[in-house]
KOLMARGU-977226 format. One record per residue: residue number from 1; x, y, z of N, C-alpha, C, O in turn. Coordinates in steps of 0.05 Angstrom, whole numbers, padded with zeros to 5 digits. Layout:
// KOLMARGU-977226
- k / n.x / n.y / n.z / ca.x / ca.y / ca.z / c.x / c.y / c.z / o.x / o.y / o.z
- NUM / X / Y / Z / X / Y / Z / X / Y / Z / X / Y / Z;
...
// end
This chain:
// KOLMARGU-977226
- k / n.x / n.y / n.z / ca.x / ca.y / ca.z / c.x / c.y / c.z / o.x / o.y / o.z
- 1 / -00524 / 00585 / -00002 / -00529 / 00589 / 00025 / -00556 / 00600 / 00036 / -00571 / 00616 / 00026;
- 2 / -00558 / 00589 / 00059 / -00585 / 00597 / 00082 / -00575 / 00628 / 00090 / -00552 / 00632 / 00099;
- 3 / -00595 / 00649 / 00087 / -00586 / 00664 / 00110 / -00587 / 00665 / 00138 / -00607 / 00656 / 00150;
- 4 / -00562 / 00676 / 00152 / -00564 / 00670 / 00181 / -00582 / 00669 / 00199 / -00579 / 00658 / 00221;
- 5 / -00607 / 00685 / 00187 / -00624 / 00682 / 00212 / -00644 / 00665 / 00206 / -00661 / 00664 / 00223;
- 6 / -00646 / 00650 / 00188 / -00659 / 00625 / 00177 / -00645 / 00605 / 00189 / -00652 / 00583 / 00179;
- 7 / -00628 / 00603 / 00206 / -00611 / 00571 / 00202 / -00627 / 00559 / 00232 / -00637 / 00575 / 00248;
- 8 / -00628 / 00538 / 00236 / -00654 / 00523 / 00255 / -00628 / 00509 / 00272 / -00604 / 00505 / 00269;
- 9 / -00646 / 00504 / 00291 / -00622 / 00490 / 00312 / -00614 / 00458 / 00298 / -00593 / 00448 / 00305;
- 10 / -00629 / 00446 / 00281 / -00621 / 00423 / 00275 / -00600 / 00428 / 00252 / -00583 / 00411 / 00247;
- 11 / -00604 / 00452 / 00237 / -00579 / 00455 / 00219 / -00545 / 00461 / 00230 / -00524 / 00456 / 00218;
- 12 / -00550 / 00473 / 00256 / -00533 / 00472 / 00267 / -00521 / 00453 / 00284 / -00497 / 00452 / 00286;
- 13 / -00538 / 00436 / 00299 / -00530 / 00399 / 00303 / -00513 / 00390 / 00273 / -00489 / 00387 / 00272;
- 14 / -00524 / 00389 / 00259 / -00520 / 00376 / 00230 / -00498 / 00387 / 00230 / -00483 / 00372 / 00242;
- 15 / -00484 / 00410 / 00220 / -00465 / 00422 / 00212 / -00438 / 00421 / 00235 / -00414 / 00422 / 00229;
- 16 / -00448 / 00417 / 00263 / -00425 / 00408 / 00286 / -00423 / 00385 / 00284 / -00404 / 00376 / 00296;
- 17 / -00439 / 00365 / 00268 / -00433 / 00340 / 00265 / -00414 / 00331 / 00243 / -00402 / 00310 / 00241;
- 18 / -00416 / 00354 / 00228 / -00395 / 00352 / 00198 / -00377 / 00360 / 00211 / -00358 / 00345 / 00210;
- 19 / -00374 / 00374 / 00219 / -00348 / 00395 / 00230 / -00322 / 00371 / 00247 / -00298 / 00367 / 00244;
- 20 / -00344 / 00362 / 00265 / -00331 / 00344 / 00285 / -00318 / 00320 / 00264 / -00294 / 00315 / 00265;
- 21 / -00332 / 00308 / 00248 / -00324 / 00284 / 00236 / -00298 / 00290 / 00214 / -00279 / 00275 / 00209;
- 22 / -00303 / 00317 / 00201 / -00285 / 00324 / 00191 / -00255 / 00332 / 00205 / -00233 / 00329 / 00196;
- 23 / -00261 / 00344 / 00229 / -00240 / 00352 / 00248 / -00216 / 00313 / 00259 / -00192 / 00305 / 00260;
- 24 / -00249 / 00303 / 00263 / -00230 / 00280 / 00274 / -00213 / 00265 / 00249 / -00191 / 00255 / 00253;
- 25 / -00227 / 00265 / 00222 / -00213 / 00249 / 00197 / -00179 / 00265 / 00198 / -00157 / 00256 / 00194;
- 26 / -00190 / 00290 / 00203 / -00156 / 00302 / 00196 / -00140 / 00297 / 00219 / -00116 / 00295 / 00217;
- 27 / -00151 / 00295 / 00240 / -00132 / 00295 / 00260 / -00115 / 00255 / 00256 / -00093 / 00248 / 00262;
- 28 / -00132 / 00243 / 00247 / -00125 / 00210 / 00246 / -00106 / 00215 / 00223 / -00088 / 00198 / 00224;
- 29 / -00104 / 00230 / 00205 / -00090 / 00232 / 00181 / -00067 / 00241 / 00188 / -00049 / 00234 / 00173;
- 30 / -00059 / 00258 / 00211 / -00041 / 00276 / 00217 / -00026 / 00267 / 00232 / -00002 / 00271 / 00229;
- 31 / -00038 / 00250 / 00257 / -00026 / 00234 / 00273 / -00023 / 00202 / 00266 / -00034 / 00186 / 00281;
- 32 / -00011 / 00197 / 00250 / -00003 / 00171 / 00235 / 00013 / 00157 / 00258 / 00033 / 00167 / 00267;
- 33 / 00002 / 00134 / 00265 / 00017 / 00123 / 00288 / 00048 / 00114 / 00282 / 00056 / 00099 / 00264;
- 34 / 00063 / 00124 / 00301 / 00096 / 00118 / 00295 / 00105 / 00093 / 00298 / 00129 / 00092 / 00293;
- 35 / 00093 / 00069 / 00306 / 00095 / 00038 / 00316 / 00071 / 00030 / 00301 / 00047 / 00034 / 00305;
- 36 / 00088 / 00015 / 00277 / 00067 / -00003 / 00267 / 00072 / -00038 / 00267 / 00095 / -00048 / 00265;
- 37 / 00050 / -00051 / 00268 / 00052 / -00080 / 00257 / 00061 / -00085 / 00230 / 00066 / -00072 / 00210;
- 38 / 00061 / -00118 / 00239 / 00066 / -00126 / 00211 / 00049 / -00117 / 00180 / 00058 / -00108 / 00159;
- 39 / 00029 / -00121 / 00186 / 00014 / -00112 / 00161 / 00015 / -00077 / 00152 / 00013 / -00065 / 00130;
- 40 / 00017 / -00069 / 00178 / 00016 / -00035 / 00172 / 00039 / -00031 / 00150 / 00037 / -00022 / 00127;
- 41 / 00059 / -00039 / 00164 / 00093 / -00043 / 00148 / 00084 / -00057 / 00129 / 00072 / -00039 / 00117;
- 42 / 00082 / -00076 / 00117 / 00081 / -00081 / 00096 / 00060 / -00065 / 00069 / 00056 / -00068 / 00045;
- 43 / 00052 / -00051 / 00088 / 00023 / -00030 / 00072 / 00034 / -00008 / 00062 / 00026 / 00004 / 00042;
- 44 / 00057 / -00002 / 00078 / 00072 / 00027 / 00082 / 00094 / 00029 / 00055 / 00098 / 00047 / 00040;
- 45 / 00108 / -00002 / 00057 / 00126 / -00010 / 00041 / 00120 / -00027 / 00012 / 00137 / -00034 / -00004;
- 46 / 00087 / -00033 / 00011 / 00080 / -00039 / -00015 / 00084 / -00064 / -00014 / 00074 / -00075 / -00034;
- 47 / 00098 / -00086 / 00006 / 00103 / -00110 / 00003 / 00082 / -00130 / 00021 / 00069 / -00121 / 00040;
- 48 / 00081 / -00160 / 00012 / 00063 / -00178 / 00028 / 00069 / -00180 / 00054 / 00093 / -00177 / 00059;
- 49 / 00050 / -00185 / 00077 / 00064 / -00193 / 00097 / 00083 / -00213 / 00102 / 00099 / -00209 / 00121;
- 50 / 00083 / -00241 / 00083 / 00099 / -00257 / 00080 / 00125 / -00245 / 00077 / 00142 / -00252 / 00093;
- 51 / 00133 / -00226 / 00059 / 00156 / -00216 / 00051 / 00172 / -00198 / 00077 / 00196 / -00193 / 00080;
- 52 / 00149 / -00191 / 00094 / 00160 / -00172 / 00119 / 00168 / -00194 / 00139 / 00187 / -00188 / 00154;
- 53 / 00157 / -00218 / 00141 / 00155 / -00240 / 00161 / 00190 / -00251 / 00148 / 00206 / -00259 / 00164;
- 54 / 00195 / -00251 / 00130 / 00221 / -00264 / 00112 / 00243 / -00249 / 00119 / 00263 / -00260 / 00128;
- 55 / 00242 / -00221 / 00117 / 00257 / -00201 / 00123 / 00269 / -00198 / 00147 / 00293 / -00195 / 00153;
- 56 / 00245 / -00199 / 00163 / 00251 / -00197 / 00190 / 00267 / -00221 / 00205 / 00283 / -00217 / 00223;
- 57 / 00260 / -00253 / 00195 / 00275 / -00266 / 00195 / 00303 / -00264 / 00189 / 00319 / -00268 / 00206;
- 58 / 00307 / -00258 / 00170 / 00338 / -00253 / 00159 / 00348 / -00225 / 00167 / 00365 / -00216 / 00152;
- 59 / 00339 / -00208 / 00191 / 00352 / -00182 / 00192 / 00355 / -00168 / 00174 / 00374 / -00153 / 00172;
- 60 / 00338 / -00170 / 00158 / 00343 / -00143 / 00138 / 00325 / -00127 / 00134 / 00321 / -00118 / 00111;
- 61 / 00309 / -00120 / 00156 / 00290 / -00097 / 00152 / 00296 / -00093 / 00185 / 00305 / -00111 / 00199;
- 62 / 00291 / -00071 / 00195 / 00292 / -00061 / 00220 / 00266 / -00067 / 00234 / 00243 / -00063 / 00224;
- 63 / 00271 / -00077 / 00259 / 00245 / -00083 / 00270 / 00252 / -00085 / 00307 / 00273 / -00083 / 00319;
- 64 / 00228 / -00089 / 00315 / 00230 / -00095 / 00343 / 00208 / -00114 / 00357 / 00185 / -00115 / 00348;
- 65 / 00213 / -00126 / 00374 / 00192 / -00142 / 00390 / 00182 / -00129 / 00414 / 00195 / -00113 / 00427;
- 66 / 00155 / -00137 / 00420 / 00150 / -00131 / 00446 / 00130 / -00160 / 00457 / 00108 / -00167 / 00449;
- 67 / 00145 / -00170 / 00475 / 00131 / -00200 / 00474 / 00130 / -00218 / 00448 / 00151 / -00222 / 00436;
- 68 / 00109 / -00228 / 00438 / 00106 / -00242 / 00415 / 00100 / -00228 / 00396 / 00097 / -00238 / 00374;
- 69 / 00096 / -00201 / 00400 / 00088 / -00179 / 00380 / 00117 / -00171 / 00361 / 00139 / -00166 / 00371;
- 70 / 00111 / -00171 / 00332 / 00133 / -00156 / 00316 / 00127 / -00131 / 00305 / 00109 / -00127 / 00289;
- 71 / 00145 / -00112 / 00315 / 00131 / -00085 / 00310 / 00156 / -00068 / 00289 / 00179 / -00078 / 00286;
- 72 / 00148 / -00048 / 00280 / 00168 / -00031 / 00271 / 00164 / -00005 / 00270 / 00143 / 00005 / 00262;
- 73 / 00182 / 00008 / 00279 / 00183 / 00039 / 00268 / 00184 / 00056 / 00243 / 00204 / 00056 / 00230;
- 74 / 00159 / 00073 / 00234 / 00149 / 00086 / 00213 / 00183 / 00101 / 00207 / 00196 / 00093 / 00188;
- 75 / 00192 / 00117 / 00221 / 00211 / 00135 / 00213 / 00237 / 00110 / 00209 / 00255 / 00114 / 00192;
- 76 / 00238 / 00092 / 00222 / 00263 / 00075 / 00222 / 00262 / 00056 / 00188 / 00280 / 00048 / 00174;
- 77 / 00231 / 00053 / 00184 / 00225 / 00044 / 00159 / 00233 / 00061 / 00131 / 00244 / 00057 / 00109;
- 78 / 00223 / 00078 / 00141 / 00234 / 00107 / 00121 / 00264 / 00103 / 00119 / 00275 / 00092 / 00100;
- 79 / 00271 / 00108 / 00129 / 00310 / 00111 / 00124 / 00318 / 00090 / 00122 / 00342 / 00089 / 00117;
- 80 / 00304 / 00066 / 00123 / 00314 / 00040 / 00110 / 00313 / 00050 / 00078 / 00332 / 00061 / 00067;
- 81 / 00290 / 00046 / 00067 / 00281 / 00054 / 00041 / 00298 / 00081 / 00025 / 00302 / 00085 / 00001;
- 82 / 00305 / 00099 / 00052 / 00322 / 00119 / 00038 / 00355 / 00107 / 00025 / 00367 / 00110 / 00003;
- 83 / 00363 / 00091 / 00057 / 00386 / 00083 / 00048 / 00391 / 00057 / 00033 / 00415 / 00052 / 00027;
- 84 / 00373 / 00040 / 00027 / 00374 / 00017 / 00007 / 00387 / -00010 / 00020 / 00386 / -00032 / 00009;
- 85 / 00399 / -00003 / 00047 / 00410 / -00022 / 00053 / 00408 / -00028 / 00082 / 00399 / -00008 / 00095;
- 86 / 00415 / -00054 / 00098 / 00416 / -00054 / 00129 / 00433 / -00053 / 00140 / 00444 / -00075 / 00135;
- 87 / 00449 / -00037 / 00157 / 00474 / -00043 / 00173 / 00470 / -00060 / 00181 / 00488 / -00076 / 00173;
- 88 / 00453 / -00070 / 00197 / 00456 / -00100 / 00212 / 00470 / -00126 / 00199 / 00485 / -00143 / 00208;
- 89 / 00456 / -00121 / 00169 / 00461 / -00140 / 00156 / 00491 / -00142 / 00145 / 00502 / -00163 / 00139;
- 90 / 00501 / -00118 / 00145 / 00525 / -00118 / 00125 / 00541 / -00125 / 00150 / 00560 / -00140 / 00146;
- 91 / 00538 / -00116 / 00175 / 00555 / -00122 / 00195 / 00555 / -00151 / 00195 / 00576 / -00162 / 00194;
- 92 / 00531 / -00165 / 00196 / 00534 / -00194 / 00199 / 00551 / -00213 / 00180 / 00564 / -00233 / 00183;
- 93 / 00542 / -00192 / 00155 / 00557 / -00215 / 00126 / 00590 / -00209 / 00133 / 00607 / -00226 / 00128;
- 94 / 00596 / -00184 / 00145 / 00625 / -00187 / 00147 / 00633 / -00202 / 00169 / 00656 / -00209 / 00166;
- 95 / 00620 / -00212 / 00195 / 00627 / -00216 / 00216 / 00634 / -00248 / 00202 / 00656 / -00259 / 00201;
- 96 / 00610 / -00259 / 00192 / 00613 / -00286 / 00184 / 00629 / -00287 / 00163 / 00635 / -00310 / 00157;
- 97 / 00640 / -00270 / 00148 / 00667 / -00273 / 00138 / 00691 / -00281 / 00151 / 00707 / -00299 / 00149;
- 98 / 00688 / -00257 / 00167 / 00715 / -00263 / 00177 / 00719 / -00283 / 00198 / 00742 / -00288 / 00207;
- 99 / 00691 / -00298 / 00209 / 00697 / -00323 / 00223 / 00700 / -00351 / 00206 / 00707 / -00373 / 00216;
- 100 / 00693 / -00346 / 00177 / 00695 / -00367 / 00157 / 00719 / -00361 / 00159 / 00732 / -00379 / 00171;
- 101 / 00738 / -00334 / 00149 / 00766 / -00339 / 00148 / 00786 / -00351 / 00169 / 00806 / -00364 / 00163;
- 102 / 00779 / -00345 / 00194 / 00786 / -00352 / 00212 / 00788 / -00381 / 00212 / 00809 / -00393 / 00215;
- 103 / 00762 / -00393 / 00209 / 00760 / -00428 / 00207 / 00782 / -00438 / 00197 / 00801 / -00448 / 00210;
- 104 / 00780 / -00433 / 00168 / 00791 / -00440 / 00152 / 00825 / -00437 / 00153 / 00840 / -00453 / 00142;
- 105 / 00834 / -00415 / 00168 / 00859 / -00403 / 00176 / 00871 / -00433 / 00201 / 00890 / -00448 / 00199;
- 106 / 00851 / -00433 / 00221 / 00855 / -00457 / 00243 / 00859 / -00485 / 00235 / 00875 / -00501 / 00245;
- 107 / 00840 / -00492 / 00211 / 00838 / -00520 / 00205 / 00856 / -00526 / 00176 / 00863 / -00549 / 00171;
- 108 / 00862 / -00508 / 00163 / 00884 / -00508 / 00141 / 00873 / -00531 / 00123 / 00890 / -00538 / 00106;
- 109 / 00851 / -00545 / 00122 / 00843 / -00562 / 00102 / 00842 / -00552 / 00071 / 00829 / -00567 / 00057;
- 110 / 00854 / -00532 / 00061 / 00846 / -00515 / 00029 / 00876 / -00509 / 00021 / 00881 / -00497 / 00000;
// end
């Protein structure tokens, strides 16, 4: 390291620039976006974007839309991963089963 009395203004500018770049990079890493697009969600979940679109079509993954944009909450995706199931899908399956049973009961074809 140089003696402090030998630091030039160019050295200070270079040091300041390096510190700024490091702090900017750290801030970006710490302030990860909470709202993700499909490509970012695919990267987070280690899935292809096509798989993400398929899962949203079948309501297997938590998502929301803003206009035509398909968006995901990072926290909701992580929670979904931890649970291993989607309560929306469970609810829809039970609803479909009850509707099917009601239909069969009313029509009594079987």
